[in-house]
N, C-alpha and C positions, 0 to 999 in steps of 0.2 A: 945241699943245705944252704938256705939263704941267711944272711946276717941281718938282724934287726937293727934299724936305725935308732940311735939313742937320741931322744928328744929331751932337752933340758929346759925347764921353765926358768925364765929370767925376770927378776923384779928390780926396777930402778925407781928410787925415790929422789925427787929433785926438791931440795929445801927452798930454793929461791922461788919456784913457782908453786910450791906446796902441792905437787902432783905425784901420784904413783904413776910414773910416765908410761911404762910399758910392762905389762905382765904378759910376757910372750908365751903363748901356748903351743904354737907351731910356726915353722918357717913359712914364709910366703910373702907375696906383695899385696898390700892393702888396696882393695878396689872400692870399698865402701865403709863408711863409719856411721854409726847410729848412736845417738845419745838416748839410751833406753830409759833413763830417768835423770833428773837433775844431777849433774856431776859424775855420771857413769857412762863411759863411751865404749862401745864394742866395735872392733875392727874386723872386717870380713874380707876373704879373698873373692875372686870373680866367680867361684863356684858356691859361694855362700857359707863357707866354713869359717868358724870363729878362729881368728889368728891371735888376737890380743885384746886387752882392755886397759882403759885408763881411768883412774879415779882422780877427779878434779877436786880442789879444796880438801885434800886428803886429811889434814889435821882435824877437820870437823866430822869426817866419816870413818876414820880408822884411828884407833887409840893404841899406842902411839904409832904414827905412820912410818917412823924410821926403824921399827923393830918388827921383824918378820919371823914367824914360827912356822916350820914346815914339818909335816909328819906323814909317813906312809903307813897304810893299814893293809892287812891281807898278806898274801905271799909275795 
């Protein structure tokens, strides 16, 4: 029986730069970054898998940027 790896999502807000710095979705080395729209950057590994995202100018895009609510649905 194999053990499942626990993946923890991590969110970091930097008040000085007003950036939701890293919303880490999976571990890995960033090979490419793409600004998918103004102020929203997706980071990918070399296989094209989404690793993390950044929200620039966060206080204008997320209200309030320093408060995060997380919920799980399903089983």
